[in-house]
C-alpha positions as a Python dict, from the first residue, in 0.01 Angstrom:
ca = {
    (1, 'M'): (0, 0, 0),
    (2, 'N'): (107, -69, 340),
    (3, 'L'): (189, -511, 360),
    (4, 'E'): (403, -440, 720),
    (5, 'W'): (256, -727, 921),
    (6, 'R'): (77, -564, 1249),
    (7, 'W'): (94, -835, 1495),
    (8, 'D'): (-121, -629, 1740),
    (9, 'F'): (-359, -604, 1518),
    (10, 'S'): (-351, -942, 1430),
    (11, 'W'): (-424, -1079, 1801),
    (12, 'E'): (-702, -839, 1812),
    (13, 'V'): (-872, -983, 1534),
    (14, 'L'): (-829, -1363, 1596),
    (15, 'P'): (-1089, -1404, 1832),
    (16, 'R'): (-1329, -1289, 1590),
    (17, 'L'): (-1217, -1571, 1317),
    (18, 'L'): (-1168, -1852, 1549),
    (19, 'S'): (-1556, -1754, 1661),
    (20, 'A'): (-1625, -1770, 1298),
    (21, 'T'): (-1460, -2088, 1267),
    (22, 'I'): (-1658, -2203, 1495),
    (23, 'N'): (-1980, -2159, 1265),
    (24, 'T'): (-1806, -2286, 972),
    (25, 'L'): (-1740, -2618, 1118),
    (26, 'I'): (-2082, -2674, 1215),
    (27, 'A'): (-2171, -2562, 882),
    (28, 'A'): (-1932, -2824, 724),
    (29, 'G'): (-2020, -3110, 991),
    (30, 'V'): (-2389, -3067, 907),
    (31, 'G'): (-2332, -3034, 576),
    (32, 'Y'): (-2117, -3345, 552),
    (33, 'A'): (-2371, -3534, 753),
    (34, 'I'): (-2650, -3462, 543),
    (35, 'A'): (-2423, -3552, 217),
    (36, 'V'): (-2338, -3896, 398),
    (37, 'V'): (-2705, -4003, 461),
    (38, 'I'): (-2859, -3880, 157),
    (39, 'G'): (-2498, -4026, -78),
    (40, 'I'): (-2623, -4395, 99),
    (41, 'S'): (-2999, -4343, 12),
    (42, 'L'): (-2897, -4249, -373),
    (43, 'A'): (-2625, -4520, -377),
    (44, 'M'): (-2880, -4791, -235),
    (45, 'L'): (-3154, -4632, -519),
    (46, 'Q'): (-2879, -4681, -777),
    (47, 'R'): (-2873, -5079, -699),
    (48, 'T'): (-3291, -5137, -689),
    (49, 'K'): (-3447, -5331, -977),
    (50, 'S'): (-3630, -5066, -1152),
    (51, 'P'): (-3488, -4947, -1471),
    (52, 'S'): (-3725, -4634, -1481),
    (53, 'L'): (-3588, -4528, -1091),
    (54, 'R'): (-3173, -4604, -1103),
    (55, 'R'): (-3208, -4369, -1455),
    (56, 'A'): (-3454, -4131, -1315),
    (57, 'V'): (-3151, -4123, -954),
    (58, 'R'): (-2818, -4109, -1208),
    (59, 'E'): (-2956, -3826, -1408),
    (60, 'C'): (-2996, -3661, -1087),
    (61, 'V'): (-2679, -3711, -965),
    (62, 'E'): (-2500, -3596, -1281),
    (63, 'F'): (-2658, -3369, -1291),
    (64, 'V'): (-2624, -3173, -939),
    (65, 'R'): (-2221, -3310, -1000),
    (66, 'S'): (-2224, -3089, -1318),
    (67, 'T'): (-2340, -2795, -1219),
    (68, 'P'): (-2185, -2493, -948),
    (69, 'L'): (-2159, -2566, -584),
    (70, 'I'): (-2241, -2131, -573),
    (71, 'L'): (-2556, -2200, -796),
    (72, 'Q'): (-2679, -2434, -623),
    (73, 'I'): (-2696, -2235, -330),
    (74, 'F'): (-2821, -1926, -507),
    (75, 'F'): (-3058, -2138, -646),
    (76, 'I'): (-3233, -2265, -292),
    (77, 'F'): (-3168, -1933, -119),
    (78, 'Y'): (-3340, -1706, -376),
    (79, 'V'): (-3526, -1945, -573),
    (80, 'G'): (-3670, -2165, -317),
    (81, 'P'): (-3934, -1895, -176),
    (82, 'Q'): (-4057, -1886, -516),
    (83, 'F'): (-4201, -2207, -490),
    (84, 'G'): (-4290, -2191, -144),
    (85, 'I'): (-3932, -2279, 20),
    (86, 'Q'): (-3847, -2045, 264),
    (87, 'L'): (-3485, -2114, 363),
    (88, 'S'): (-3267, -1913, 645),
    (89, 'P'): (-2924, -1867, 502),
    (90, 'W'): (-2801, -2114, 695),
    (91, 'T'): (-3019, -2375, 637),
    (92, 'S'): (-3023, -2261, 306),
    (93, 'G'): (-2575, -2304, 284),
    (94, 'M'): (-2575, -2653, 499),
    (95, 'L'): (-2830, -2843, 257),
    (96, 'A'): (-2689, -2689, -72),
    (97, 'I'): (-2334, -2822, 37),
    (98, 'G'): (-2532, -3184, 163),
    (99, 'L'): (-2695, -3232, -163),
    (100, 'H'): (-2411, -3126, -347),
    (101, 'Y'): (-2164, -3391, -189),
    (102, 'A'): (-2436, -3638, -160),
    (103, 'A'): (-2394, -3641, -532),
    (104, 'Y'): (-2028, -3716, -524),
    (105, 'L'): (-2051, -3956, -199),
    (106, 'S'): (-2326, -4165, -377),
    (107, 'E'): (-2093, -4271, -628),
    (108, 'V'): (-1828, -4336, -384),
    (109, 'F'): (-2022, -4559, -169),
    (110, 'R'): (-2157, -4716, -517),
    (111, 'A'): (-1804, -4832, -627),
    (112, 'G'): (-1751, -4948, -258),
    (113, 'I'): (-2045, -5167, -258),
    (114, 'D'): (-1968, -5311, -619),
    (115, 'A'): (-1611, -5406, -524),
    (116, 'V'): (-1741, -5681, -244),
    (117, 'P'): (-1686, -5964, -434),
    (118, 'R'): (-1975, -6135, -594),
    (119, 'G'): (-1921, -6463, -409),
    (120, 'Q'): (-1961, -6284, -35),
    (121, 'W'): (-2332, -6184, -196),
    (122, 'E'): (-2432, -6539, -315),
    (123, 'A'): (-2338, -6653, 19),
    (124, 'C'): (-2541, -6422, 190),
    (125, 'R'): (-2838, -6594, -27),
    (126, 'A'): (-2714, -6930, 73),
    (127, 'L'): (-2757, -6841, 447),
    (128, 'N'): (-3066, -6732, 353),
    (129, 'L'): (-2971, -6409, 502),
    (130, 'S'): (-3269, -6101, 457),
    (131, 'M'): (-3159, -5808, 257),
    (132, 'R'): (-3079, -5530, 574),
    (133, 'D'): (-2827, -5851, 711),
    (134, 'T'): (-2663, -5858, 406),
    (135, 'Y'): (-2572, -5531, 431),
    (136, 'C'): (-2511, -5432, 786),
    (137, 'R'): (-2304, -5700, 846),
    (138, 'I'): (-2189, -5834, 508),
    (139, 'V'): (-2161, -5603, 284),
    (140, 'I'): (-2107, -5243, 440),
    (141, 'P'): (-1809, -5355, 638),
    (142, 'Q'): (-1601, -5462, 344),
    (143, 'A'): (-1750, -5176, 136),
    (144, 'L'): (-1614, -4881, 392),
    (145, 'I'): (-1289, -4955, 325),
    (146, 'P'): (-1224, -4854, -5),
    (147, 'T'): (-1492, -4575, 38),
    (148, 'V'): (-1279, -4413, 357),
    (149, 'P'): (-1040, -4224, 128),
    (150, 'G'): (-1319, -4094, -92),
    (151, 'M'): (-1501, -3976, 204),
    (152, 'G'): (-1205, -3846, 394),
    (153, 'N'): (-1108, -3611, 48),
    (154, 'Y'): (-1519, -3451, 42),
    (155, 'L'): (-1464, -3342, 376),
    (156, 'V'): (-1201, -3152, 362),
    (157, 'G'): (-1340, -3064, 17),
    (158, 'I'): (-1661, -2946, 224),
    (159, 'L'): (-1466, -2766, 461),
    (160, 'K'): (-1264, -2565, 192),
    (161, 'D'): (-1604, -2451, 31),
    (162, 'T'): (-1749, -2335, 339),
    (163, 'P'): (-1671, -1993, 205),
    (164, 'M'): (-1882, -1946, -108),
    (165, 'L'): (-2149, -1951, 196),
    (166, 'S'): (-2131, -1600, 260),
    (167, 'V'): (-2252, -1516, -22),
    (168, 'I'): (-2597, -1564, 76),
    (169, 'G'): (-2466, -1395, 384),
    (170, 'V'): (-2386, -1656, 643),
    (171, 'A'): (-2154, -1554, 854),
    (172, 'E'): (-1858, -1820, 814),
    (173, 'I'): (-1470, -1723, 857),
    (174, 'M'): (-1407, -1588, 516),
    (175, 'Q'): (-1778, -1340, 537),
    (176, 'T'): (-1599, -1228, 888),
    (177, 'A'): (-1236, -1179, 714),
    (178, 'T'): (-1380, -973, 448),
    (179, 'A'): (-1561, -753, 701),
    (180, 'I'): (-1260, -689, 903),
    (181, 'G'): (-1084, -576, 607),
    (182, 'S'): (-1346, -354, 493),
    (183, 'E'): (-1362, -223, 798),
    (184, 'N'): (-981, -135, 895),
    (185, 'Y'): (-866, -160, 553),
    (186, 'R'): (-645, -428, 594),
    (187, 'Y'): (-695, -727, 461),
    (188, 'L'): (-308, -902, 486),
    (189, 'E'): (-381, -1010, 856),
    (190, 'P'): (-743, -1172, 820),
    (191, 'F'): (-636, -1351, 545),
    (192, 'T'): (-389, -1515, 592),
    (193, 'L'): (-492, -1576, 924),
    (194, 'V'): (-805, -1729, 730),
    (195, 'G'): (-563, -1933, 537),
    (196, 'L'): (-318, -2061, 863),
    (197, 'I'): (-646, -2193, 1042),
    (198, 'F'): (-804, -2385, 741),
    (199, 'L'): (-433, -2545, 684),
    (200, 'L'): (-442, -2608, 1069),
    (201, 'I'): (-825, -2757, 1012),
    (202, 'S'): (-772, -2948, 691),
    (203, 'L'): (-411, -3123, 781),
    (204, 'P'): (-542, -3274, 1150),
    (205, 'T'): (-857, -3386, 932),
    (206, 'A'): (-675, -3556, 667),
    (207, 'A'): (-453, -3755, 896),
    (208, 'L'): (-779, -3852, 1114),
    (209, 'V'): (-916, -4038, 803),
    (210, 'R'): (-586, -4198, 747),
    (211, 'L'): (-568, -4340, 1136),
    (212, 'F'): (-914, -4424, 1074),
    (213, 'E'): (-874, -4651, 755),
    (214, 'I'): (-568, -4819, 939),
    (215, 'R'): (-808, -4888, 1232),
    (216, 'L'): (-1065, -4975, 1007),
    (217, 'R'): (-817, -5233, 808),
    (218, 'Q'): (-716, -5406, 1143),
    (219, 'G'): (-1031, -5452, 1276),
    (220, 'L'): (-1139, -5604, 997),
    (221, 'G'): (-821, -5823, 992),
    (222, 'M'): (-706, -5683, 666),
}
């Protein structure tokens, strides 16, 4: 096996990998947006006054968290059509990522909301604030601070899990690297470049999350 690094081959395949990186970022971004929206909704539903609804939502969250992401990807893409739900690989992949991480983010949001002191809720009731104003103006701004690190961790996690979409034919960076290796019988350069690209994306993302947390604390005077 030839393990000698070829710079000419690396520069040749780099544009294809960078093009696939855009697809990876789109999948991660859309999947994360879905996860945030559904995660907030699930967290709110777990605070309703209906015990049966809270229990049903809790069981759904635990079910999603307890099954592998790759199984959920397969289920949405291959099993969905049997129930009349025909989705493209791209849509299936982003939806699977969104639903999977929504279950995790819902717990992050729920913990953040629960961390708001009870006195804040009582003050809102005393001022006769509506539920919408209570959440939007008082609770959510305070709940954001403890949730930012968890949200950042799962954003990086989504970036690293996008290669799983290759199992249903999504042309993300890992599938592209595999295709390049198969075409040229060289895997050292494409897979090494993929690792470096993920590193160059993940590290700045984590730094931006930390910066956002600091700015948020300063903005709220904390």
